[in-house]
VOPAFI-29097 format. One line per 5 residues: number of its first residue (from 1); their letters; for each residue x, y, z of N, C-alpha, C. Coordinates in pm, whole numbers. Example, Ala and Ser with C-alpha at 12.3 -4.5 7.8 and 13.67 -1.06 7.14 Angstrom:
1 = as = 1319/-569/780/1230/-450/780/1320/-330/780; 1285/-225/708/1367/-106/714/1290/3/787
END
This chain:
1 = mivqq = -5606/754/7388/-5486/816/7332/-5493/966/7360; -5385/1020/7411/-5386/1164/7437/-5364/1240/7306; -5402/1365/7308/-5402/1447/7187/-5263/1452/7123; -5160/1472/7202/-5025/1483/7146/-4985/1353/7076; -5018/1240/7134/-4987/1112/7069/-5066/1096/6940
6 = lfesg = -5191/1137/6944/-5274/1130/6825/-5212/1217/6714; -5173/1339/6750/-5109/1430/6656/-4983/1366/6597; -4898/1314/6683/-4771/1256/6638/-4789/1132/6552; -4904/1065/6563/-4930/948/6479/-4980/987/6340; -5009/1115/6321/-5059/1163/6192/-4951/1172/6086
11 = msfev = -4995/1189/5963/-4904/1200/5849/-4880/1347/5814; -4763/1373/5761/-4737/1505/5704/-4812/1516/5572; -4825/1637/5523/-4888/1662/5394/-4814/1584/5284; -4682/1584/5294/-4598/1519/5191/-4618/1368/5188; -4652/1308/5300/-4680/1165/5305/-4825/1138/5265
16 = fapnd = -4916/1221/5311/-5059/1201/5286/-5096/1223/5139; -5053/1333/5082/-5097/1372/4947/-5068/1269/4839; -4950/1207/4836/-4925/1110/4729/-5004/980/4740; -5085/964/4843/-5167/843/4854/-5269/833/4741; -5287/940/4668/-5382/942/4558/-5308/995/4435
21 = hdvnm = -5289/910/4338/-5209/949/4222/-5292/996/4103; -5420/1018/4125/-5501/1056/4010/-5546/1201/4015; -5663/1227/3966/-5713/1363/3948/-5725/1440/4080; -5750/1371/4191/-5762/1441/4319/-5631/1508/4358; -5522/1439/4336/-5390/1495/4367/-5363/1617/4279
26 = ekllk = -5400/1608/4153/-5381/1721/4062/-5463/1842/4107; -5587/1819/4149/-5672/1928/4196/-5614/1993/4321; -5566/1910/4412/-5508/1959/4537/-5389/2050/4507; -5301/2006/4418/-5184/2086/4383/-5222/2214/4308; -5324/2205/4225/-5370/2323/4152/-5423/2429/4249
31 = iyeqi = -5502/2386/4347/-5554/2479/4449/-5436/2542/4524; -5341/2459/4563/-5225/2509/4637/-5149/2615/4557; -5126/2587/4431/-5047/2678/4345/-5116/2811/4322; -5247/2817/4330/-5318/2943/4303/-5336/3030/4428; -5294/2981/4545/-5310/3061/4667/-5218/3181/4663
36 = qldee = -5277/3299/4679/-5199/3423/4683/-5240/3503/4806; -5142/3528/4890/-5164/3608/5010/-5090/3739/4996; -5151/3847/5044/-5082/3975/5035/-4972/3981/5143; -4876/4067/5120/-4758/4078/5206/-4795/4111/5351; -4893/4195/5369/-4934/4233/5505/-4986/4112/5583
41 = finki = -5067/4030/5517/-5121/3912/5583/-5010/3808/5608; -4920/3793/5514/-4806/3702/5532/-4728/3743/5657; -4705/3872/5673/-4631/3920/5790/-4707/3892/5920; -4838/3900/5917/-4918/3868/6036/-4900/3720/6073; -4900/3635/5972/-4880/3491/5997/-4740/3466/6052
46 = kfihk = -4641/3532/5995/-4503/3516/6041/-4484/3563/6184; -4567/3653/6231/-4555/3711/6364/-4589/3611/6476; -4652/3501/6442/-4689/3400/6542/-4561/3332/6591; -4527/3354/6718/-4401/3303/6772/-4418/3183/6864; -4540/3138/6883/-4565/3019/6964/-4589/2901/6872
51 = niyil = -4559/2782/6921/-4589/2662/6845/-4739/2639/6843; -4790/2612/6726/-4931/2582/6705/-4938/2448/6633; -5030/2364/6677/-5046/2231/6617/-5188/2218/6563; -5197/2169/6440/-5328/2149/6379/-5340/2001/6342; -5439/1936/6400/-5468/1797/6370/-5585/1795/6272
56 = vfael = -5561/1739/6155/-5661/1740/6049/-5709/1598/6021; -5839/1580/6023/-5898/1453/5981/-5946/1477/5838; -5894/1398/5745/-5921/1425/5604/-5909/1298/5520; -5966/1303/5401/-5955/1198/5300/-5934/1265/5166; -5851/1206/5082/-5821/1269/4953/-5936/1264/4853
61 = wcpdc = -6032/1177/4874/-6146/1171/4783/-6246/1283/4810; -6230/1354/4921/-6326/1456/4964/-6296/1591/4899; -6390/1649/4825/-6368/1779/4762/-6332/1890/4861; -6393/1889/4980/-6362/1992/5079/-6218/1978/5130; -6170/1856/5141/-6031/1834/5183/-5935/1880/5074
66 = iinlp = -5969/1852/4950/-5885/1892/4837/-5870/2044/4834; -5973/2115/4873/-5970/2261/4873/-5900/2317/4996; -5925/2259/5113/-5878/2319/5237/-5743/2270/5287; -5700/2151/5251/-5566/2107/5291/-5456/2199/5236; -5466/2245/5111/-5365/2338/5062/-5358/2468/5144
71 = aikki = -5471/2510/5198/-5472/2631/5281/-5389/2610/5406; -5405/2495/5468/-5329/2465/5590/-5181/2447/5556; -5156/2384/5445/-5016/2368/5400/-4951/2505/5380; -5022/2597/5320/-4968/2731/5293/-4935/2805/5423; -5027/2804/5517/-5005/2875/5643/-4888/2815/5720
76 = sevnp = -4871/2684/5711/-4759/2620/5781/-4626/2647/5711; -4629/2672/5582/-4506/2708/5510/-4465/2851/5541; -4562/2938/5555/-4533/3078/5587/-4471/3087/5726; -4519/3003/5819/-4466/3007/5955/-4438/2865/6004; -4311/2828/6018/-4277/2692/6062/-4316/2662/6207
81 = nitfr = -4362/2762/6282/-4414/2736/6416/-4551/2669/6411; -4611/2669/6294/-4743/2606/6275/-4720/2472/6207; -4753/2367/6279/-4731/2231/6228/-4865/2161/6218; -4882/2082/6114/-5006/2005/6107/-4979/1862/6066; -5068/1776/6110/-5063/1635/6077/-5202/1592/6035
86 = ilprd = -5206/1491/5950/-5332/1445/5892/-5358/1300/5931; -5480/1275/5971/-5527/1139/5996/-5652/1116/5912; -5674/993/5867/-5797/966/5793/-5919/975/5885; -6032/1001/5828/-6156/1000/5907/-6186/857/5950; -6176/767/5853/-6208/627/5879/-6114/570/5985
91 = gyeqy = -6173/519/6091/-6096/461/6201/-6070/558/6315; -6100/686/6292/-6074/788/6394/-6201/865/6431; -6315/811/6394/-6442/880/6417/-6463/916/6565; -6415/831/6656/-6436/858/6799/-6369/988/6842; -6259/1023/6777/-6189/1147/6811/-6257/1269/6748
96 = mepyk = -6342/1244/6651/-6414/1351/6584/-6551/1377/6648; -6586/1297/6744/-6718/1305/6808/-6758/1447/6849; -6671/1524/6916/-6713/1658/6959/-6735/1757/6844; -6694/1721/6724/-6698/1816/6612/-6804/1779/6508; -6885/1679/6537/-6987/1636/6442/-7085/1749/6413
101 = iggkp = -7133/1751/6291/-7237/1845/6250/-7355/1761/6203; -7469/1786/6262/-7587/1707/6226/-7569/1559/6258; -7489/1529/6360/-7466/1391/6400/-7366/1315/6317; -7301/1384/6222/-7205/1317/6133/-7068/1383/6142; -6961/1301/6135/-6827/1361/6130/-6803/1420/5991
106 = kiptc = -6764/1545/5987/-6740/1614/5860/-6589/1626/5838; -6550/1622/5711/-6409/1641/5678/-6395/1753/5576; -6288/1827/5585/-6188/1815/5689/-6238/1871/5823; -6192/1809/5928/-6206/1863/6063/-6064/1896/6107; -6041/2022/6133/-5907/2072/6169/-5913/2126/6311
111 = vifnd = -5851/2055/6403/-5853/2095/6543/-5720/2164/6574; -5729/2284/6627/-5611/2368/6648/-5576/2369/6797; -5447/2346/6824/-5398/2337/6961/-5284/2436/6984; -5274/2483/7108/-5160/2569/7142/-5037/2482/7170; -4931/2545/7220/-4806/2474/7242/-4813/2370/7354
116 = kfeei = -4921/2370/7431/-4940/2270/7538/-5044/2165/7497; -5079/2166/7371/-5181/2078/7315/-5317/2097/7382; -5346/2223/7415/-5479/2260/7463/-5556/2312/7342; -5676/2264/7325/-5756/2304/7209/-5791/2452/7214; -5772/2517/7099/-5810/2659/7090/-5920/2683/6987
121 = gafie = -5955/2583/6910/-6062/2599/6813/-6061/2491/6707; -6161/2495/6621/-6171/2396/6514/-6230/2460/6389; -6176/2420/6276/-6229/2456/6145/-6290/2328/6090; -6416/2335/6050/-6484/2214/6005/-6546/2234/5867; -6506/2150/5776/-6562/2133/5642/-6535/2246/5544
126 = ypkil = -6590/2364/5565/-6565/2474/5473/-6578/2607/5547; -6528/2716/5485/-6523/2844/5557/-6660/2904/5586; -6662/2989/5686/-6784/3054/5733/-6853/3133/5621; -6777/3195/5535/-6838/3274/5427/-6931/3185/5342; -6890/3062/5317/-6973/2971/5239/-7090/2919/5323
131 = rdivn = -7066/2889/5449/-7175/2846/5537/-7284/2952/5544; -7243/3079/5554/-7340/3189/5560/-7425/3196/5434; -7363/3179/5319/-7437/3184/5192/-7535/3067/5185; -7490/2948/5223/-7576/2830/5221/-7693/2848/5318; -7664/2902/5436/-7770/2919/5537/-7875/3022/5497
136 = kgnqv = -7841/3118/5409/-7940/3215/5361/-8045/3146/5275; -8003/3040/5206/-8098/2961/5130/-8132/3008/4991; -8073/3117/4942/-8098/3162/4806/-8027/3066/4711; -8104/2983/4643/-8047/2873/4564/-7949/2921/4458; -7977/3031/4392/-7886/3082/4288/-7753/3123/4352
141 = eviva = -7759/3195/4464/-7636/3236/4533/-7557/3116/4582; -7627/3013/4629/-7560/2892/4677/-7487/2823/4563; -7553/2809/4450/-7491/2743/4334/-7367/2820/4288; -7378/2951/4277/-7265/3034/4234/-7151/3024/4334; -7184/3036/4463/-7081/3031/4568/-7011/2896/4570
146 = krkyh = -7086/2788/4555/-7024/2654/4557/-6935/2632/4435; -6974/2687/4322/-6887/2677/4203/-6755/2749/4228; -6764/2869/4284/-6643/2945/4317/-6559/2871/4419; -6625/2817/4519/-6556/2742/4625/-6479/2623/4567; -6543/2548/4477/-6478/2431/4419/-6363/2467/4325
151 = kgeyv = -6360/2591/4280/-6247/2639/4202/-6134/2689/4292; -6160/2696/4422/-6059/2742/4517/-6066/2891/4547; -6175/2956/4509/-6184/3101/4526/-6205/3145/4671; -6235/3051/4761/-6252/3087/4902/-6139/3032/4989; -6033/2984/4928/-5924/2922/5004/-5856/3023/5097
156 = vdtik = -5846/3146/5056/-5787/3248/5143/-5878/3273/5264; -6009/3259/5246/-6101/3271/5359/-6076/3160/5462; -6045/3042/5413/-6008/2932/5504/-5883/2970/5583; -5783/3022/5514/-5659/3061/5581/-5687/3168/5687; -5766/3266/5652/-5797/3374/5748/-5876/3322/5867
161 = eifdl = -5967/3230/5843/-6045/3173/5953/-5954/3094/6049; -5863/3016/5994/-5769/2940/6076/-5676/3035/6149; -5630/3138/6081/-5545/3239/6145/-5617/3303/6264; -5743/3338/6246/-5820/3399/6355/-5830/3306/6475; -5848/3176/6448/-5852/3080/6557/-5717/3072/6629
166 = imkai = -5609/3073/6552/-5474/3068/6611/-5450/3190/6700; -5497/3304/6655/-5474/3428/6730/-5539/3424/6868; -5636/3337/6889/-5697/3321/7021/-5595/3270/7123; -5494/3199/7073/-5394/3137/7162/-5278/3231/7191; -5276/3342/7126/-5159/3431/7140/-5191/3550/7230
END
């Protein structure tokens, strides 16, 4: 299956999110509602005049997906040139092969494509700021950072990381 067909077979956020009617859906919406971007950054996102496509492999039971899907939803609302579709991890592992970490497919895996469906980058699992803290290995800092992350305090970092990847295509 070519990338564009794979993308087109994906679900919109509005179709994907209601698949879970319990606490996960509530958490996802809570994270989304607390996202605040400053006006300068919003204008930078709006400045993207090329079509950008983001294919996301995700599951609603996954805490990282609950945190990061709202970030992608927000960026696509700020700029309608940025479109994303969601596919479940289960059944699509072969397409996630190039993005595995430690031999395992991680979710969310967000593959970003330009207007010709040429890959320009990928965001995998959680933002770099959290990966850096985890990689330092200071257990107290890791615990504090993960608590903040699960509250959605790094969601803007996810948006900025995805924005930086998009800017590679412009």
